C-alpha positions as CSV (number, residue, x, y, z in Angstrom):
1,X,20.9,57.9,-58.4
2,X,22.5,54.9,-59.6
3,X,20.8,51.3,-60.8
4,X,20.6,48.6,-57.9
5,X,22.5,45.9,-58.9
6,X,20.6,42.8,-59.7
7,X,20.1,39.8,-57.4
8,X,22.5,37.2,-59.2
9,X,21.9,34.2,-57.0
10,X,19.6,33.5,-54.3
11,X,20.9,33.0,-50.5
12,X,22.1,29.5,-49.8
13,X,21.6,28.1,-46.5
14,X,22.8,25.0,-45.5
15,X,23.3,24.8,-41.7
16,X,27.2,23.5,-40.8
17,X,28.1,23.3,-44.1
18,X,27.6,27.1,-46.4
19,X,25.9,30.1,-46.5
20,X,25.5,32.4,-49.6
21,X,24.4,36.1,-49.7
22,X,24.4,38.6,-51.9
23,X,24.4,42.2,-50.8
24,X,24.8,44.8,-53.7
25,X,27.5,43.7,-55.6
26,X,29.1,41.9,-53.2
27,X,28.8,38.0,-52.8
28,X,29.3,36.7,-49.0
29,X,30.5,32.8,-49.1
30,X,31.1,31.2,-45.5
31,X,31.8,27.4,-45.8
32,X,33.1,25.1,-44.0
33,X,36.7,23.9,-45.5
34,X,35.6,20.5,-46.5
35,X,33.1,22.2,-49.3
36,X,35.6,22.2,-52.3
37,X,35.2,24.7,-55.2
38,X,33.5,21.6,-57.3
39,X,31.0,20.8,-54.6
40,X,27.7,20.7,-56.0
41,X,26.0,23.3,-53.6
42,X,28.3,25.4,-55.1
43,X,27.2,25.4,-58.5
44,X,25.1,28.9,-58.4
45,X,28.2,31.0,-57.1
46,X,30.2,29.3,-59.7
47,X,27.5,29.9,-62.5
48,X,27.6,33.2,-61.1
49,X,31.8,34.0,-60.9
50,X,32.0,32.3,-64.5
51,X,29.4,34.6,-66.2
52,X,30.4,37.9,-64.5
53,X,33.7,39.8,-64.1
54,X,34.6,39.7,-60.3
55,X,37.5,40.2,-57.9
56,X,38.1,38.6,-54.2
57,X,38.1,41.2,-51.7
58,X,38.7,39.2,-48.9
59,X,38.8,35.6,-48.1
60,X,40.3,34.7,-44.6
61,X,40.5,31.1,-42.7
62,X,39.1,30.6,-39.2
63,X,37.7,28.5,-36.6
64,X,34.6,28.4,-36.3
65,X,33.0,24.7,-34.1
66,X,29.6,25.4,-36.0
67,X,30.6,24.3,-38.9
68,X,32.0,21.1,-40.0
69,X,35.4,19.8,-39.1
70,X,35.5,23.6,-37.1
71,X,37.3,25.4,-39.3
72,X,35.2,28.0,-42.0
73,X,36.5,29.8,-45.1
74,X,34.8,33.2,-45.8
75,X,35.6,34.2,-49.5
76,X,34.2,38.0,-50.0
77,X,33.7,39.0,-54.1
78,X,32.7,42.0,-56.0
79,X,31.0,41.0,-58.7
80,X,31.0,43.6,-61.6
81,X,34.7,44.5,-61.0
82,X,37.3,43.1,-62.9
83,X,40.4,43.4,-61.1
84,X,42.1,46.6,-63.2
85,X,38.6,48.2,-61.7
86,X,39.0,47.8,-58.6
87,X,41.2,49.7,-57.2
88,X,39.5,53.2,-58.5
């Protein structure tokens, strides 16, 4: 059995603004479009992404009345996989 991926970031929840969860090697970032990449609330995510190879699996924007400004961005990263490895 392969080793289980370690938890690289604890879950983050800021209602109406940001939700971050890790499921194995996948990191899901769900945020209001008002939360920019340099937002301090994303610092733990940015630290993981800066220190680990990763690939964006999906990045979508859509309406969500429960998020600030009524719009959300979801980004799913696969951690530990470089872009050229993702196809295999």
